C-alpha positions in Angstrom: -93.1 61.2 -11.5 -91.4 64.3 -10.2 -93.6 64.3 -7.0 -92.7 60.7 -6.3 -89.0 61.5 -6.6 -89.3 64.5 -4.3 -91.3 62.4 -1.7 -88.8 59.6 -1.8 -85.9 62.1 -1.4 -87.6 63.8 1.6 -88.3 60.4 3.2 -84.8 59.3 2.6 -83.3 62.4 4.1 -85.6 62.2 7.1 -84.7 58.5 7.7 -81.0 59.4 7.4 -81.4 62.2 9.9 -83.0 59.8 12.3 -80.3 57.2 11.9 -77.5 59.8 12.3 -79.2 61.5 15.2 -79.9 58.2 17.0 -76.4 57.0 16.8 -74.4 57.5 20.0 -70.7 58.3 19.9 -68.5 55.8 21.5 -66.3 57.2 24.2 -63.1 55.4 25.1 -63.0 54.2 28.7 -60.3 55.9 30.8 -57.6 53.7 32.1 -57.9 52.6 35.7 -55.0 53.8 37.8 -54.3 51.9 41.0 -52.4 53.8 43.7 -50.6 51.8 46.3 -51.0 53.0 49.9 -47.9 54.6 51.5 -46.0 52.3 53.8 -42.9 52.4 55.8 -39.7 53.1 53.8 -37.8 50.0 52.6 -34.4 49.0 54.0 -31.7 51.0 52.4 -28.9 48.4 52.6 -29.2 45.6 49.9 -27.3 42.4 50.4 -24.1 42.0 48.4 -25.2 38.6 47.1 -28.4 40.1 45.7 -26.4 42.8 44.0 -24.2 40.1 42.2 -27.3 38.2 41.2 -29.0 41.3 39.9 -25.9 42.1 37.8 -26.0 38.7 36.2 -29.7 39.1 35.5 -29.0 42.6 34.0 -26.3 41.2 31.8 -28.7 38.4 30.5 -31.5 41.0 30.0 -29.1 43.3 28.1 -28.0 40.5 25.8 -31.7 39.6 25.1 -32.4 43.2 24.4 -29.5 43.4 22.0 -30.8 40.3 20.1 -34.3 41.8 19.9 -32.8 45.1 18.6 -30.8 43.2 16.0 -33.9 41.4 14.9 -35.9 44.7 14.7 -33.2 46.3 12.7 -33.3 43.4 10.2 -37.0 43.7 10.0 -36.8 47.4 9.4 -34.3 46.9 6.7 -36.5 44.4 4.9 -39.5 46.7 5.2 -37.4 49.6 3.7 -36.4 47.4 0.8 -40.0 46.3 0.2 -41.2 50.0 0.3 -38.5 50.9 -2.3 -39.7 48.0 -4.5 -43.3 49.1 -4.1 -42.4 52.7 -5.0 -40.6 51.4 -8.2 -43.7 49.3 -9.1 -46.0 52.3 -8.6 -43.8 54.5 -10.8 -43.8 51.8 -13.5 -47.6 51.5 -13.3 -47.9 55.3 -13.7 -45.6 55.2 -16.7 -47.7 52.4 -18.2 -50.8 54.4 -17.7 -49.3 57.4 -19.5 -48.0 55.3 -22.4 -51.3 53.4 -22.7 -53.1 56.8 -23.1 -50.8 57.9 -25.9 -51.5 54.9 -28.0 
């Protein structure tokens, strides 16, 4: 019986070594970086109408970002409250375990 156990243990360890040794580690693929060719410099004088339009677009984008920030702040507040409730529940569960062992 002891021999059978030793033989099974040795076979199991050998099989485990083959499985672990045969496994290949996965390497993450590096990100592909595309570099644009150098060209002539762009014109340095933007049109005044384009500047006014870009200001309006920036104002709209800023308002959208403020709304997203407010939504994120609300979500973070809810998550903080939930974490506090979970901590309280965990403490209560630990106290329950202690009291159940005393009885």
